[in-house]
C-alpha positions in Angstrom: 10.4 -21.7 -20.6 13.5 -22.6 -18.4 13.1 -21.6 -14.8 16.1 -19.9 -13.8 18.2 -18.1 -16.7 21.3 -16.2 -15.8 23.3 -14.0 -18.4 26.9 -13.9 -18.1 27.9 -10.6 -20.1 31.6 -10.0 -21.9 31.5 -6.4 -22.0 34.0 -5.7 -23.8 33.4 -8.5 -27.0 33.5 -7.1 -30.1 35.2 -4.6 -29.2 32.6 -2.8 -27.3 29.6 -4.4 -29.6 27.5 -6.6 -25.9 27.9 -3.6 -23.7 26.1 -1.4 -27.0 23.4 -4.6 -27.2 23.0 -5.0 -23.8 20.0 -2.9 -22.9 18.3 -4.4 -25.6 19.3 -7.5 -24.3 17.2 -6.9 -20.5 14.2 -5.0 -22.4 14.1 -8.1 -24.5 14.0 -10.5 -21.6 11.6 -8.4 -19.6 9.5 -8.6 -23.0 9.1 -11.9 -23.2 8.7 -12.8 -19.5 12.3 -14.4 -18.7 13.1 -14.6 -15.5 17.0 -13.6 -15.9 19.9 -12.5 -13.3 21.9 -10.6 -16.2 25.5 -10.2 -14.6 28.3 -8.5 -16.0 32.1 -9.8 -16.2 34.4 -7.4 -14.6 37.4 -9.2 -16.2 39.0 -12.1 -17.9 39.0 -14.3 -14.6 35.4 -13.6 -14.4 33.2 -15.6 -16.7 34.1 -19.0 -15.4 33.3 -18.3 -11.6 29.9 -16.4 -12.5 29.0 -19.7 -14.2 29.7 -22.0 -11.1 28.5 -19.6 -8.9 25.2 -19.6 -11.2 24.8 -23.8 -11.5 25.5 -23.8 -7.3 22.6 -21.3 -7.2 20.3 -23.4 -9.2 20.7 -22.1 -12.5 18.6 -24.1 -15.2 20.2 -22.6 -18.4 23.2 -20.2 -17.8 23.8 -17.7 -21.3 27.0 -16.5 -22.2 27.2 -13.0 -24.2 30.2 -12.7 -26.0 32.0 -14.4 -28.7 33.5 -18.1 -29.0 35.9 -17.5 -25.7 33.2 -16.4 -23.9 31.1 -19.4 -24.8 33.8 -21.7 -24.1 34.8 -20.5 -20.8 31.1 -20.4 -19.6 30.6 -24.1 -21.0 33.9 -25.5 -19.1 32.0 -24.3 -16.0 28.5 -26.2 -16.6 30.3 -29.8 -18.1 29.3 -32.0 -15.5 26.2 -30.3 -14.2 22.3 -30.0 -15.2 22.4 -26.6 -16.1 22.2 -26.3 -20.1 24.7 -23.4 -22.2 22.6 -20.6 -24.1 25.2 -18.6 -26.4 23.7 -14.5 -27.4 26.5 -14.1 -29.9 28.1 -10.1 -29.5 31.8 -11.0 -30.2 34.0 -11.0 -33.1 33.7 -14.4 -35.1 31.0 -15.6 -32.9 31.7 -19.3 -34.9 30.2 -21.5 -32.7 26.6 -20.0 -32.1 26.8 -20.8 -36.0 26.9 -24.5 -35.6 23.7 -24.4 -32.8 21.8 -22.4 -35.4 22.2 -18.9 -34.0 22.6 -16.1 -36.4 25.9 -14.4 -35.1 24.4 -10.9 -36.5 20.8 -11.1 -34.5 21.8 -11.3 -31.0 18.1 -10.7 -30.2 16.9 -13.7 -31.9 19.3 -15.7 -29.5 16.5 -14.3 -26.3 13.8 -15.5 -27.7 15.1 -19.4 -27.5 15.6 -19.0 -24.4 10.9 -19.0 -23.7 10.8 -22.5 -25.2 14.4 -23.9 -25.1 15.1 -26.8 -27.4 18.1 -28.5 -25.5 20.5 -31.1 -26.8 23.9 -32.7 -25.9 26.9 -32.3 -27.6 30.5 -33.7 -27.0 33.6 -30.9 -25.3 37.0 -31.0 -25.3 40.1 -31.4 -23.3 43.3 -30.2 -24.0 46.3 -31.2 -21.9 49.9 -29.5 -21.8 52.3 -27.4 -19.9 51.1 -29.5 -17.3 47.6 -27.4 -17.5 44.5 -28.5 -18.2 41.6 -26.6 -20.2 38.1 -27.6 -22.0 36.7 -26.1 -25.4 33.7 -26.4 -27.8 34.9 -25.4 -31.1 38.2 -24.9 -32.6 41.6 -25.2 -31.5 44.8 -24.7 -33.4 48.6 -24.7 -33.2 51.2 -23.2 -36.0 50.3 -20.5 -38.2 47.1 -20.0 -36.8 48.0 -19.4 -33.4 50.2 -16.3 -34.6 47.8 -15.4 -36.8 45.3 -15.1 -33.4 48.0 -13.5 -31.4 48.6 -10.7 -34.2 44.7 -10.0 -34.2 44.9 -9.5 -30.5 47.7 -7.1 -31.2 45.5 -5.4 -33.7 44.0 -1.9 -32.6 42.5 -1.0 -36.0 38.9 -0.7 -36.1 38.3 -3.9 -37.9 36.1 -6.6 -37.2 35.2 -9.9 -37.9 36.7 -11.7 -41.5 38.2 -8.9 -42.2 40.7 -8.6 -39.1 41.1 -12.5 -39.3 42.3 -11.8 -43.2 44.8 -8.5 -42.6 46.1 -10.8 -39.2 47.0 -13.5 -42.0 48.7 -11.2 -44.3 50.7 -9.7 -41.3 51.7 -13.0 -39.8 53.1 -14.6 -43.9 55.3 -11.7 -43.8 56.9 -13.1 -41.2 56.1 -17.0 -40.9 58.3 -19.5 -41.7 57.3 -23.7 -41.3 57.6 -25.6 -38.5 58.1 -29.3 -38.1 54.8 -31.1 -36.5 54.5 -33.9 -35.2 50.8 -35.5 -34.8 49.6 -38.3 -33.6 46.0 -39.4 -34.0 44.8 -42.4 -32.6 48.2 -44.0 -32.7 49.0 -43.3 -36.0 51.7 -40.7 -36.2 53.0 -38.7 -38.7 55.7 -35.6 -39.1 56.0 -33.0 -41.8 57.0 -29.6 -42.2 53.8 -27.5 -42.5 52.0 -24.6 -41.3 49.2 -25.5 -38.6 47.2 -28.1 -37.2 43.5 -27.2 -36.3 41.6 -29.8 -34.0 37.7 -29.0 -34.5 35.0 -30.1 -32.2 33.0 -27.8 -34.6 33.7 -26.7 -37.9 35.0 -22.9 -38.3 37.0 -20.3 -36.7 38.2 -17.0 -37.0 35.1 -15.2 -38.4 33.9 -18.6 -41.0 36.7 -19.9 -41.8 35.7 -23.5 -42.6 39.1 -25.3 -41.4 37.1 -28.3 -40.5 34.4 -28.7 -42.5 32.7 -31.8 -41.7 33.3 -31.6 -38.4 30.1 -32.7 -35.9 29.5 -31.3 -32.5 28.0 -35.2 -31.6 29.8 -38.0 -33.1 32.8 -37.8 -30.2 35.2 -37.0 -32.7 37.8 -35.3 -33.5 38.2 -33.6 -37.1 42.1 -32.9 -37.1 43.3 -30.3 -40.8 47.3 -30.3 -41.0 48.3 -28.3 -43.2 52.0 -28.9 -44.8 54.5 -26.2 -45.5 54.1 -24.4 -49.1 55.4 -21.2 -50.5 53.6 -17.7 -49.1 51.8 -16.6 -52.6 50.3 -20.4 -52.9 49.3 -20.2 -49.9 47.6 -17.0 -50.6 46.1 -18.7 -53.5 45.2 -21.2 -51.7 43.5 -19.9 -48.2 39.8 -17.6 -49.5 39.0 -21.8 -50.5 39.4 -22.5 -46.5 35.7 -20.0 -46.5 34.1 -22.5 -48.7 35.8 -25.4 -47.1 36.9 -26.5 -50.3 40.8 -26.5 -48.9 40.6 -29.6 -47.7 40.9 -30.7 -51.9 45.1 -29.0 -51.5 47.8 -31.3 -51.8 49.4 -29.9 -49.1 46.3 -30.5 -46.5 45.2 -33.9 -44.8 42.2 -34.6 -43.0 42.6 -37.0 -40.2 39.3 -38.2 -38.0 40.2 -39.8 -34.1 39.2 -39.4 -30.5 42.6 -38.5 -29.3 44.9 -36.2 -30.9 48.5 -35.4 -29.6 50.6 -32.4 -31.3 54.3 -32.2 -30.5 56.6 -28.8 -32.7 60.4 -28.0 -32.7 59.5 -24.4 -31.8 57.5 -22.7 -29.2 53.5 -22.5 -29.7 51.0 -22.0 -27.7 47.3 -23.9 -28.4 45.1 -21.3 -28.9 41.3 -22.4 -28.1 37.8 -20.9 -29.0 40.1 -17.9 -29.5 41.5 -18.1 -27.1 45.0 -18.1 -25.5 45.3 -22.5 -24.0 48.1 -24.6 -23.2 51.4 -25.0 -24.7 52.5 -27.6 -26.7 53.7 -30.7 -26.8 49.5 -31.1 -26.3 46.9 -33.9 -26.2 43.8 -33.1 -27.3 40.6 -35.8 -26.1 36.9 -35.9 -27.1 34.2 -35.7 -24.3 31.3 -37.2 -25.6 27.9 -35.8 -25.1 29.2 -33.7 -21.9 27.5 -30.5 -22.5 24.0 -29.1 -22.7 23.0 -26.5 -25.5 20.6 -24.7 -26.4 19.7 -24.7 -30.2 17.5 -23.1 -32.9 14.6 -25.4 -33.3 15.1 -27.1 -36.8 19.1 -25.8 -36.7 22.1 -27.7 -37.7 21.7 -29.9 -34.4 
């Protein structure tokens, strides 16, 4: 059992799901005898601060209770330390938790991993742009998908998960026009009129969209999905295939792999990484091999 555990909670994740689940999480920690300090974040800037403080105080495991954005923020504070990241999924998509073998529908199952933790080392990604630098653990994208995320974040409807992203896709597509992208992967450059460019350390985002279906958290490489421009009707017909990962067979989709990726566009876009707004284009992505320790489900994907 981990000797000291700190749980950093985003109470607003999943439209308040974390706050509703938190009492049961506290009970589960007590029942399992896990010595855990639960700290509830009071704002979007606080999770990495709380995580860094936990590391300084000697935490062996820092658990991120929230969605993919929360996992990314806490992970960024653990880079270079001996502390391991645990994920208690209570967010909207929870794609990163799937990569660790954790059922996004059963956040309490993640608590049981703290009793006898199995730890692996995974890659993280450093993205720089606009004079800023950020880290992420799962998937980042720019173009149509970042516009979809902004649309989804503005939506106040009572739908969550995959359904929310599907609605946001349709709304964004109604006003979208293709952009001119310049993409360089390990020095190989290509320019095209396109929809989006996604850079994956992990496989999926947006609640199960397997945009980089063959990505690995441990191979020291980034998977790049470049979607060329296409009519709206063609895009809508092809869109469901991303949930199976078969979109890679579409003639307008190009998959690339490398350790360094550069992306520029002919109009302003922000990169969205782990579901949160990150740096603006032009941006450079670099893989940092095996820089993060994570708790995984025994016998899971890792």
